[in-house]
C-alpha positions in Angstrom: 99.9 -58.8 1.0 98.0 -61.0 -1.3 95.8 -59.9 -4.2 92.5 -60.6 -2.4 93.3 -58.5 0.7 94.6 -55.7 -1.5 91.5 -55.7 -3.5 89.3 -55.7 -0.4 91.2 -52.6 0.9 90.8 -50.8 -2.4 87.1 -51.6 -2.5 86.6 -50.4 1.0 88.4 -47.2 0.2 86.0 -46.7 -2.8 83.0 -47.4 -0.5 82.1 -50.7 -2.1 80.7 -53.3 0.2 81.6 -57.0 -0.3 78.5 -59.1 0.5 79.8 -62.6 -0.4 82.7 -64.5 -1.8 81.0 -64.5 -5.2 80.9 -60.8 -5.1 84.6 -60.7 -4.4 85.2 -63.2 -7.2 83.3 -60.9 -9.6 85.6 -58.0 -8.7 88.7 -60.2 -9.1 87.5 -61.4 -12.5 86.7 -57.8 -13.5 90.2 -56.7 -12.5 91.8 -59.6 -14.4 89.8 -58.8 -17.5 90.8 -55.2 -17.4 94.5 -56.3 -17.3 93.9 -58.5 -20.4 91.9 -56.1 -22.6 94.6 -53.5 -23.1 97.3 -56.0 -24.3 94.8 -57.6 -26.6 94.1 -54.2 -28.2 97.8 -53.5 -28.6 98.3 -56.9 -30.2 95.4 -56.3 -32.5 96.9 -52.9 -33.6 100.3 -54.5 -34.1 98.7 -57.2 -36.3 96.8 -54.6 -38.3 100.0 -52.5 -38.9 102.0 -55.6 -40.0 99.3 -56.8 -42.3 99.0 -53.3 -43.9 102.7 -53.2 -44.4 102.8 -56.7 -45.8 100.0 -55.8 -48.3 101.8 -52.7 -49.3 105.0 -54.7 -49.9 103.1 -57.3 -51.9 101.5 -54.6 -54.1 104.9 -52.9 -54.8 106.4 -56.3 -55.6 103.5 -57.0 -57.9 103.8 -53.7 -59.7 107.5 -54.1 -60.3 107.3 -57.8 -61.0 105.2 -57.1 -64.1 107.9 -55.0 -65.5 111.0 -57.0 -64.6 110.8 -60.4 -62.8 107.8 -62.1 -64.4 108.9 -61.7 -68.1 112.4 -63.1 -67.2 110.8 -66.0 -65.3 108.6 -66.9 -68.2 111.5 -66.7 -70.6 113.6 -69.0 -68.4 110.7 -71.5 -67.9 109.8 -71.7 -71.5 113.4 -71.6 -72.6 113.2 -68.9 -75.3 116.0 -66.4 -75.5 
């Protein structure tokens, strides 16, 4: 059973009448968009979590770098003991 005939059966079950091929295309497009919206939201949430974690790591590195890494780097670059 193809997608179009399955969609027609579901719409008939819900009492929706299909007047034209354009009407059917609109329902198909709507069904496809619904399938795409949820993964987009999940990807957006994943990106948000990763960026927050990355920002936190950078902040921690910056805090500890002031105390340990940066003075050592400056000493090695300048060459003073």
